[in-house]
N, CA, C and O atoms as a CHARMM CRD file, in Angstrom:
* protein
*
  292
    1    1 MET  N    118.33400 122.63500  62.87700 PROA 1      0.00000
    2    1 MET  CA   117.81200 123.89100  63.54800 PROA 1      0.00000
    3    1 MET  C    118.50200 123.97800  64.93400 PROA 1      0.00000
    4    1 MET  O    118.97600 125.05300  65.30100 PROA 1      0.00000
    5    2 TYR  N    118.57200 122.80400  65.75900 PROA 2      0.00000
    6    2 TYR  CA   119.12200 122.91100  67.02300 PROA 2      0.00000
    7    2 TYR  C    120.59500 122.47800  67.07800 PROA 2      0.00000
    8    2 TYR  O    121.29600 122.76200  68.04900 PROA 2      0.00000
    9    3 GLY  N    121.04400 121.80100  66.04700 PROA 3      0.00000
   10    3 GLY  CA   122.51000 121.28300  66.04700 PROA 3      0.00000
   11    3 GLY  C    122.39700 119.83100  66.69800 PROA 3      0.00000
   12    3 GLY  O    121.35100 119.28400  67.04500 PROA 3      0.00000
   13    4 TYR  N    123.67300 119.32700  66.79100 PROA 4      0.00000
   14    4 TYR  CA   124.12300 118.13500  67.43300 PROA 4      0.00000
   15    4 TYR  C    123.90500 118.14900  68.95400 PROA 4      0.00000
   16    4 TYR  O    123.44900 117.14600  69.50300 PROA 4      0.00000
   17    5 GLU  N    124.18800 119.15600  69.59000 PROA 5      0.00000
   18    5 GLU  CA   124.23400 119.25900  71.03100 PROA 5      0.00000
   19    5 GLU  C    122.92500 118.92200  71.65400 PROA 5      0.00000
   20    5 GLU  O    122.92100 118.65400  72.85500 PROA 5      0.00000
   21    6 TRP  N    121.75200 118.90300  70.94400 PROA 6      0.00000
   22    6 TRP  CA   120.50200 118.63200  71.43000 PROA 6      0.00000
   23    6 TRP  C    120.09700 117.11100  71.35900 PROA 6      0.00000
   24    6 TRP  O    119.06900 116.69600  71.89400 PROA 6      0.00000
   25    7 MET  N    120.99700 116.28700  70.64300 PROA 7      0.00000
   26    7 MET  CA   120.60900 114.89800  70.33300 PROA 7      0.00000
   27    7 MET  C    120.70000 114.06200  71.68600 PROA 7      0.00000
   28    7 MET  O    121.78300 114.01800  72.26700 PROA 7      0.00000
   29    8 GLY  N    119.82000 113.53500  72.09400 PROA 8      0.00000
   30    8 GLY  CA   119.95900 112.55400  73.14100 PROA 8      0.00000
   31    8 GLY  C    119.79000 112.93100  74.54700 PROA 8      0.00000
   32    8 GLY  O    119.62700 112.12300  75.46200 PROA 8      0.00000
   33    9 HSD  N    119.84300 114.35200  74.67900 PROA 9      0.00000
   34    9 HSD  CA   119.90000 114.78500  76.11600 PROA 9      0.00000
   35    9 HSD  C    118.51200 114.59200  76.79400 PROA 9      0.00000
   36    9 HSD  O    118.47500 114.45500  78.01700 PROA 9      0.00000
   37   10 GLY  N    117.35500 114.57600  76.04700 PROA 10     0.00000
   38   10 GLY  CA   116.08800 114.44200  76.66000 PROA 10     0.00000
   39   10 GLY  C    115.87400 112.94300  77.12500 PROA 10     0.00000
   40   10 GLY  O    115.14100 112.63000  78.06300 PROA 10     0.00000
   41   11 PHE  N    116.56900 112.10100  76.39300 PROA 11     0.00000
   42   11 PHE  CA   116.45100 110.63300  76.74300 PROA 11     0.00000
   43   11 PHE  C    117.40800 110.21100  77.82700 PROA 11     0.00000
   44   11 PHE  O    117.05500 109.33300  78.61500 PROA 11     0.00000
   45   12 PHE  N    118.65500 110.80300  77.92800 PROA 12     0.00000
   46   12 PHE  CA   119.49800 110.30100  78.97100 PROA 12     0.00000
   47   12 PHE  C    119.19600 110.86700  80.35000 PROA 12     0.00000
   48   12 PHE  O    119.49100 110.20600  81.34600 PROA 12     0.00000
   49   13 MET  N    118.62600 112.04900  80.45300 PROA 13     0.00000
   50   13 MET  CA   118.32900 112.49500  81.82100 PROA 13     0.00000
   51   13 MET  C    117.28800 111.71000  82.61500 PROA 13     0.00000
   52   13 MET  O    117.51000 111.49600  83.80700 PROA 13     0.00000
   53   14 PRO  N    116.08800 111.23300  82.00000 PROA 14     0.00000
   54   14 PRO  CA   115.35400 110.38100  82.85700 PROA 14     0.00000
   55   14 PRO  C    115.90900 109.05000  83.27300 PROA 14     0.00000
   56   14 PRO  O    115.60800 108.54700  84.35500 PROA 14     0.00000
   57   15 TRP  N    116.70400 108.49200  82.43000 PROA 15     0.00000
   58   15 TRP  CA   117.50100 107.22300  82.87300 PROA 15     0.00000
   59   15 TRP  C    118.48100 107.42200  84.13700 PROA 15     0.00000
   60   15 TRP  O    118.79500 106.44800  84.82100 PROA 15     0.00000
   61   16 MET  N    118.89900 108.56800  84.39100 PROA 16     0.00000
   62   16 MET  CA   119.60500 108.96100  85.47300 PROA 16     0.00000
   63   16 MET  C    118.82700 108.95100  86.83800 PROA 16     0.00000
   64   16 MET  O    119.36300 108.91300  87.94500 PROA 16     0.00000
   65   17 ILE  N    117.53600 108.98900  86.59500 PROA 17     0.00000
   66   17 ILE  CA   116.60600 108.95900  87.69000 PROA 17     0.00000
   67   17 ILE  C    115.98900 107.46700  87.76600 PROA 17     0.00000
   68   17 ILE  O    115.87000 106.92000  88.86200 PROA 17     0.00000
   69   18 VAL  N    115.63700 106.88900  86.68400 PROA 18     0.00000
   70   18 VAL  CA   114.94800 105.69900  86.61700 PROA 18     0.00000
   71   18 VAL  C    115.82000 104.37800  86.84200 PROA 18     0.00000
   72   18 VAL  O    115.37800 103.34500  87.34500 PROA 18     0.00000
   73   19 PHE  N    117.19900 104.58300  86.36900 PROA 19     0.00000
   74   19 PHE  CA   118.03100 103.33400  86.69200 PROA 19     0.00000
   75   19 PHE  C    118.45600 103.09600  88.20000 PROA 19     0.00000
   76   19 PHE  O    118.52500 101.95000  88.64500 PROA 19     0.00000
   77   20 PRO  N    118.75100 104.26000  89.01000 PROA 20     0.00000
   78   20 PRO  CA   118.86800 104.01500  90.27900 PROA 20     0.00000
   79   20 PRO  C    117.71400 103.46000  91.06600 PROA 20     0.00000
   80   20 PRO  O    117.87900 102.69100  92.01300 PROA 20     0.00000
   81   21 ILE  N    116.41700 103.91800  90.60200 PROA 21     0.00000
   82   21 ILE  CA   115.21400 103.37200  91.13000 PROA 21     0.00000
   83   21 ILE  C    115.00400 101.79000  90.88800 PROA 21     0.00000
   84   21 ILE  O    114.52900 100.99800  91.70200 PROA 21     0.00000
   85   22 MET  N    115.42300 101.53300  89.70400 PROA 22     0.00000
   86   22 MET  CA   115.30500 100.09200  89.23500 PROA 22     0.00000
   87   22 MET  C    116.20000  99.28700  90.08800 PROA 22     0.00000
   88   22 MET  O    115.77700  98.21900  90.52900 PROA 22     0.00000
   89   23 LEU  N    117.43400  99.70100  90.37400 PROA 23     0.00000
   90   23 LEU  CA   118.35000  99.06000  91.03000 PROA 23     0.00000
   91   23 LEU  C    117.96100  98.82400  92.66100 PROA 23     0.00000
   92   23 LEU  O    118.19700  97.77400  93.25900 PROA 23     0.00000
   93   24 LEU  N    117.37900  99.89800  93.19700 PROA 24     0.00000
   94   24 LEU  CA   116.79200  99.87500  94.34300 PROA 24     0.00000
   95   24 LEU  C    115.74400  98.74100  94.46200 PROA 24     0.00000
   96   24 LEU  O    115.81900  97.85500  95.31300 PROA 24     0.00000
   97   25 VAL  N    114.79100  98.84000  93.56400 PROA 25     0.00000
   98   25 VAL  CA   113.64300  97.81800  93.69600 PROA 25     0.00000
   99   25 VAL  C    114.17900  96.38300  93.40600 PROA 25     0.00000
  100   25 VAL  O    113.63000  95.39800  93.89900 PROA 25     0.00000
  101   26 PHE  N    115.18200  96.30100  92.65500 PROA 26     0.00000
  102   26 PHE  CA   115.80900  94.94800  92.55900 PROA 26     0.00000
  103   26 PHE  C    116.40100  94.31700  93.71500 PROA 26     0.00000
  104   26 PHE  O    116.24900  93.13000  94.00600 PROA 26     0.00000
  105   27 PHE  N    117.14000  95.23200  94.41800 PROA 27     0.00000
  106   27 PHE  CA   117.90000  94.84300  95.65800 PROA 27     0.00000
  107   27 PHE  C    116.85100  94.58200  96.86200 PROA 27     0.00000
  108   27 PHE  O    117.06800  93.71300  97.70600 PROA 27     0.00000
  109   28 MET  N    115.72600  95.37900  96.87900 PROA 28     0.00000
  110   28 MET  CA   114.66500  95.11900  97.86900 PROA 28     0.00000
  111   28 MET  C    114.08800  93.70200  97.52400 PROA 28     0.00000
  112   28 MET  O    113.87300  92.83700  98.37200 PROA 28     0.00000
  113   29 VAL  N    113.88200  93.57800  96.29600 PROA 29     0.00000
  114   29 VAL  CA   113.17000  92.16500  95.93500 PROA 29     0.00000
  115   29 VAL  C    114.08800  90.94700  96.26800 PROA 29     0.00000
  116   29 VAL  O    113.63100  89.87100  96.65400 PROA 29     0.00000
  117   30 MET  N    115.37100  91.18800  96.09500 PROA 30     0.00000
  118   30 MET  CA   116.20300  90.12300  96.44200 PROA 30     0.00000
  119   30 MET  C    116.40100  89.96400  97.96600 PROA 30     0.00000
  120   30 MET  O    116.55300  88.85200  98.47100 PROA 30     0.00000
  121   31 ARG  N    116.39600  91.07300  98.66200 PROA 31     0.00000
  122   31 ARG  CA   116.42800  91.00600 100.18700 PROA 31     0.00000
  123   31 ARG  C    115.14800  90.31900 100.69300 PROA 31     0.00000
  124   31 ARG  O    115.17300  89.48800 101.60100 PROA 31     0.00000
  125   32 GLY  N    114.10000  90.68400 100.09900 PROA 32     0.00000
  126   32 GLY  CA   112.79300  89.97100 100.58800 PROA 32     0.00000
  127   32 GLY  C    112.85300  88.39500 100.32900 PROA 32     0.00000
  128   32 GLY  O    112.29000  87.59500 101.07700 PROA 32     0.00000
  129   33 GLY  N    113.46900  88.08200  99.38000 PROA 33     0.00000
  130   33 GLY  CA   113.58500  86.52200  99.26700 PROA 33     0.00000
  131   33 GLY  C    114.36400  86.01900 100.29100 PROA 33     0.00000
  132   33 GLY  O    114.00400  84.90200 100.66400 PROA 33     0.00000
  133   34 ARG  N    115.29900  86.48000 100.85300 PROA 34     0.00000
  134   34 ARG  CA   115.96200  86.05600 102.06500 PROA 34     0.00000
  135   34 ARG  C    115.15900  85.85600 103.20600 PROA 34     0.00000
  136   34 ARG  O    115.20400  84.84500 103.90700 PROA 34     0.00000
  137   35 SER  N    114.32500  86.95900 103.41000 PROA 35     0.00000
  138   35 SER  CA   113.36300  86.79000 104.61500 PROA 35     0.00000
  139   35 SER  C    112.50600  85.58700 104.61200 PROA 35     0.00000
  140   35 SER  O    112.23800  84.98200 105.65100 PROA 35     0.00000
  141   36 SER  N    112.05100  85.21900 103.37900 PROA 36     0.00000
  142   36 SER  CA   111.23700  83.99000 103.21800 PROA 36     0.00000
  143   36 SER  C    112.13200  82.67100 103.74400 PROA 36     0.00000
  144   36 SER  O    111.64900  81.68700 104.30500 PROA 36     0.00000
  145   37 CYS  N    113.34600  82.85100 103.47600 PROA 37     0.00000
  146   37 CYS  CA   114.27700  81.69800 103.78300 PROA 37     0.00000
  147   37 CYS  C    114.35800  81.50600 105.32800 PROA 37     0.00000
  148   37 CYS  O    114.46700  80.37800 105.80700 PROA 37     0.00000
  149   38 HSD  N    114.30300  82.61900 106.09300 PROA 38     0.00000
  150   38 HSD  CA   114.34800  82.65100 107.54400 PROA 38     0.00000
  151   38 HSD  C    113.02200  82.10900 108.04000 PROA 38     0.00000
  152   38 HSD  O    112.95800  81.42100 109.05900 PROA 38     0.00000
  153   39 HSD  N    111.97300  82.42600 107.31200 PROA 39     0.00000
  154   39 HSD  CA   110.67600  81.92900 107.79000 PROA 39     0.00000
  155   39 HSD  C    110.65400  80.38900 107.53900 PROA 39     0.00000
  156   39 HSD  O    110.02800  79.69000 108.33500 PROA 39     0.00000
  157   40 ARG  N    111.24400  79.86500 106.57100 PROA 40     0.00000
  158   40 ARG  CA   111.27200  78.55900 106.21600 PROA 40     0.00000
  159   40 ARG  C    112.15100  77.62400 107.46200 PROA 40     0.00000
  160   40 ARG  O    111.84600  76.50500 107.87600 PROA 40     0.00000
  161   41 GLU  N    113.26000  78.44000 107.86400 PROA 41     0.00000
  162   41 GLU  CA   114.20900  77.85800 109.02600 PROA 41     0.00000
  163   41 GLU  C    113.34400  77.81800 110.22900 PROA 41     0.00000
  164   41 GLU  O    113.47100  76.88200 111.01800 PROA 41     0.00000
  165   42 LYS  N    112.41900  78.81500 110.44800 PROA 42     0.00000
  166   42 LYS  CA   111.70400  78.81100 111.68700 PROA 42     0.00000
  167   42 LYS  C    110.63100  77.60200 111.61400 PROA 42     0.00000
  168   42 LYS  O    110.45300  76.92100 112.62400 PROA 42     0.00000
  169   43 GLU  N    110.01500  77.37100 110.59200 PROA 43     0.00000
  170   43 GLU  CA   109.13500  76.24800 110.40500 PROA 43     0.00000
  171   43 GLU  C    109.78100  74.97900 110.69200 PROA 43     0.00000
  172   43 GLU  O    109.24300  74.16800 111.44600 PROA 43     0.00000
  173   44 ASP  N    111.07100  74.72500 110.05300 PROA 44     0.00000
  174   44 ASP  CA   111.84300  73.49400 110.35800 PROA 44     0.00000
  175   44 ASP  C    112.11800  73.47500 111.77700 PROA 44     0.00000
  176   44 ASP  O    111.86200  72.40300 112.32700 PROA 44     0.00000
  177   45 GLU  N    112.56200  74.37300 112.48000 PROA 45     0.00000
  178   45 GLU  CA   112.73200  74.46600 113.91000 PROA 45     0.00000
  179   45 GLU  C    111.52800  73.98100 114.65400 PROA 45     0.00000
  180   45 GLU  O    111.60400  73.11800 115.52800 PROA 45     0.00000
  181   46 ALA  N    110.38800  74.57200 114.27600 PROA 46     0.00000
  182   46 ALA  CA   109.16000  74.13100 115.04200 PROA 46     0.00000
  183   46 ALA  C    108.97700  72.68800 114.82700 PROA 46     0.00000
  184   46 ALA  O    108.72300  71.95400 115.78200 PROA 46     0.00000
  185   47 LEU  N    109.10100  72.19300 113.51100 PROA 47     0.00000
  186   47 LEU  CA   108.71400  70.85500 113.30300 PROA 47     0.00000
  187   47 LEU  C    109.72600  70.05100 114.05100 PROA 47     0.00000
  188   47 LEU  O    109.29300  68.99900 114.52100 PROA 47     0.00000
  189   48 GLU  N    111.04200  70.34200 114.26700 PROA 48     0.00000
  190   48 GLU  CA   111.92500  69.61700 114.88800 PROA 48     0.00000
  191   48 GLU  C    111.49300  69.36100 116.45400 PROA 48     0.00000
  192   48 GLU  O    111.59600  68.30700 117.08200 PROA 48     0.00000
  193   49 ILE  N    110.94300  70.71200 116.93700 PROA 49     0.00000
  194   49 ILE  CA   110.56400  70.59300 118.37300 PROA 49     0.00000
  195   49 ILE  C    109.29900  69.60200 118.44000 PROA 49     0.00000
  196   49 ILE  O    109.19700  68.81900 119.38400 PROA 49     0.00000
  197   50 ALA  N    108.54900  69.64200 117.63900 PROA 50     0.00000
  198   50 ALA  CA   107.33300  68.71200 117.58500 PROA 50     0.00000
  199   50 ALA  C    107.83800  67.35400 117.50100 PROA 50     0.00000
  200   50 ALA  O    107.32700  66.49300 118.21700 PROA 50     0.00000
  201   51 ARG  N    108.80400  67.06000 116.68900 PROA 51     0.00000
  202   51 ARG  CA   109.28500  65.64200 116.73300 PROA 51     0.00000
  203   51 ARG  C    109.71600  65.24700 117.97800 PROA 51     0.00000
  204   51 ARG  O    109.38600  64.18300 118.50200 PROA 51     0.00000
  205   52 LYS  N    110.52000  66.15600 118.52000 PROA 52     0.00000
  206   52 LYS  CA   111.24400  65.67100 119.97500 PROA 52     0.00000
  207   52 LYS  C    110.16100  65.55700 120.94800 PROA 52     0.00000
  208   52 LYS  O    110.25200  64.66100 121.78700 PROA 52     0.00000
  209   53 ARG  N    109.07800  66.38900 120.95700 PROA 53     0.00000
  210   53 ARG  CA   108.10100  66.26900 121.83900 PROA 53     0.00000
  211   53 ARG  C    107.27600  64.90600 121.68500 PROA 53     0.00000
  212   53 ARG  O    106.86300  64.27700 122.66000 PROA 53     0.00000
  213   54 PHE  N    107.08100  64.51600 120.35100 PROA 54     0.00000
  214   54 PHE  CA   106.41200  63.28400 120.00200 PROA 54     0.00000
  215   54 PHE  C    107.37500  62.05200 120.47800 PROA 54     0.00000
  216   54 PHE  O    106.90500  61.01200 120.93900 PROA 54     0.00000
  217   55 ALA  N    108.73000  62.27800 120.31900 PROA 55     0.00000
  218   55 ALA  CA   109.40400  61.01300 120.74800 PROA 55     0.00000
  219   55 ALA  C    109.62500  60.95100 122.32400 PROA 55     0.00000
  220   55 ALA  O    110.01700  59.91200 122.85600 PROA 55     0.00000
  221   56 ARG  N    109.36000  62.09000 123.03200 PROA 56     0.00000
  222   56 ARG  CA   109.41300  61.94200 124.39700 PROA 56     0.00000
  223   56 ARG  C    108.05100  61.49800 125.00200 PROA 56     0.00000
  224   56 ARG  O    107.90900  61.14600 126.17300 PROA 56     0.00000
  225   57 GLY  N    107.04500  61.55700 124.04500 PROA 57     0.00000
  226   57 GLY  CA   105.65700  61.09300 124.69300 PROA 57     0.00000
  227   57 GLY  C    105.00400  62.28700 125.19000 PROA 57     0.00000
  228   57 GLY  O    104.02500  62.10600 125.91300 PROA 57     0.00000
  229   58 GLU  N    105.39500  63.57500 124.91500 PROA 58     0.00000
  230   58 GLU  CA   104.69800  64.67100 125.48500 PROA 58     0.00000
  231   58 GLU  C    103.42700  64.89800 124.69300 PROA 58     0.00000
  232   58 GLU  O    102.44400  65.38400 125.25200 PROA 58     0.00000
  233   59 ILE  N    103.40600  64.54200 123.33100 PROA 59     0.00000
  234   59 ILE  CA   102.14900  64.82300 122.49200 PROA 59     0.00000
  235   59 ILE  C    101.90200  63.39600 121.79500 PROA 59     0.00000
  236   59 ILE  O    102.84900  62.67300 121.48300 PROA 59     0.00000
  237   60 ASP  N    100.62400  63.06100 121.58400 PROA 60     0.00000
  238   60 ASP  CA   100.39300  61.87000 120.79600 PROA 60     0.00000
  239   60 ASP  C    100.47100  61.96400 119.35300 PROA 60     0.00000
  240   60 ASP  O    100.71100  63.06700 118.86300 PROA 60     0.00000
  241   61 GLU  N    100.31200  61.01600 118.65100 PROA 61     0.00000
  242   61 GLU  CA   100.42600  61.01200 117.11400 PROA 61     0.00000
  243   61 GLU  C     99.48500  61.96100 116.46200 PROA 61     0.00000
  244   61 GLU  O     99.86400  62.69200 115.54800 PROA 61     0.00000
  245   62 GLU  N     98.21200  61.96500 116.93300 PROA 62     0.00000
  246   62 GLU  CA    97.26200  62.94800 116.45300 PROA 62     0.00000
  247   62 GLU  C     97.72500  64.34400 116.50900 PROA 62     0.00000
  248   62 GLU  O     97.62500  65.09300 115.53700 PROA 62     0.00000
  249   63 ALA  N     98.20300  64.68100 117.57300 PROA 63     0.00000
  250   63 ALA  CA    98.57300  66.12800 117.87400 PROA 63     0.00000
  251   63 ALA  C     99.86700  66.43400 117.08000 PROA 63     0.00000
  252   63 ALA  O    100.12200  67.56100 116.65400 PROA 63     0.00000
  253   64 PHE  N    100.62200  65.41900 116.92000 PROA 64     0.00000
  254   64 PHE  CA   101.94400  65.61900 116.06600 PROA 64     0.00000
  255   64 PHE  C    101.44200  65.82600 114.55600 PROA 64     0.00000
  256   64 PHE  O    101.93700  66.76900 113.93800 PROA 64     0.00000
  257   65 GLU  N    100.59900  65.10400 113.98800 PROA 65     0.00000
  258   65 GLU  CA   100.08700  65.09800 112.71100 PROA 65     0.00000
  259   65 GLU  C     99.41900  66.58100 112.47700 PROA 65     0.00000
  260   65 GLU  O     99.59400  67.18100 111.41600 PROA 65     0.00000
  261   66 LYS  N     98.74900  67.04800 113.40300 PROA 66     0.00000
  262   66 LYS  CA    98.10700  68.35400 113.35900 PROA 66     0.00000
  263   66 LYS  C     99.12500  69.32500 113.14800 PROA 66     0.00000
  264   66 LYS  O     99.01600  70.10700 112.20400 PROA 66     0.00000
  265   67 ILE  N    100.15500  69.36900 113.95800 PROA 67     0.00000
  266   67 ILE  CA   101.28400  70.38500 114.08500 PROA 67     0.00000
  267   67 ILE  C    101.93600  70.25800 112.72600 PROA 67     0.00000
  268   67 ILE  O    102.20400  71.27800 112.09100 PROA 67     0.00000
  269   68 LYS  N    102.19700  69.08200 112.26000 PROA 68     0.00000
  270   68 LYS  CA   102.78500  68.89300 111.00700 PROA 68     0.00000
  271   68 LYS  C    102.09800  69.52500 109.79000 PROA 68     0.00000
  272   68 LYS  O    102.69600  70.21700 108.96600 PROA 68     0.00000
  273   69 GLU  N    100.76100  69.22300 109.74600 PROA 69     0.00000
  274   69 GLU  CA    99.89200  69.70800 108.68600 PROA 69     0.00000
  275   69 GLU  C     99.91800  71.29000 108.70300 PROA 69     0.00000
  276   69 GLU  O    100.04600  71.90100 107.64200 PROA 69     0.00000
  277   70 LYS  N     99.80900  71.88300 109.78500 PROA 70     0.00000
  278   70 LYS  CA    99.78200  73.34200 109.93800 PROA 70     0.00000
  279   70 LYS  C    101.15200  73.95900 109.52800 PROA 70     0.00000
  280   70 LYS  O    101.17100  75.00300 108.87700 PROA 70     0.00000
  281   71 LEU  N    102.21700  73.36900 109.87500 PROA 71     0.00000
  282   71 LEU  CA   103.49100  73.86100 109.47700 PROA 71     0.00000
  283   71 LEU  C    103.74900  73.73000 107.89700 PROA 71     0.00000
  284   71 LEU  O    104.38000  74.56900 107.25400 PROA 71     0.00000
  285   72 ASN  N    103.23400  72.67900 107.40700 PROA 72     0.00000
  286   72 ASN  CA   103.41200  72.54700 105.92000 PROA 72     0.00000
  287   72 ASN  C    102.34400  73.23600 105.00300 PROA 72     0.00000
  288   72 ASN  O    102.46000  73.20400 103.77700 PROA 72     0.00000
  289   73 ALA  N    101.40800  73.79500 105.56700 PROA 73     0.00000
  290   73 ALA  CA   100.28600  74.39000 104.77700 PROA 73     0.00000
  291   73 ALA  C    100.78400  75.73100 104.36400 PROA 73     0.00000
  292   73 ALA  O    100.07100  76.47300 103.68800 PROA 73     0.00000
């Protein structure tokens, strides 16, 4: 009744909208993963500062252990 020109057109058009949205979500998720890496670097830096303060005697072992527990939690 409609001929071959109607085959698939209803299916293809939504994918022109859905596929770019899926790509955008994928890249945003991947970018979000990198921000957690930066968060980990800051924790490592804070732990290194605590180690140096402990080595210089600015904080005692109890304070160092509390800092370490909070950073690793």
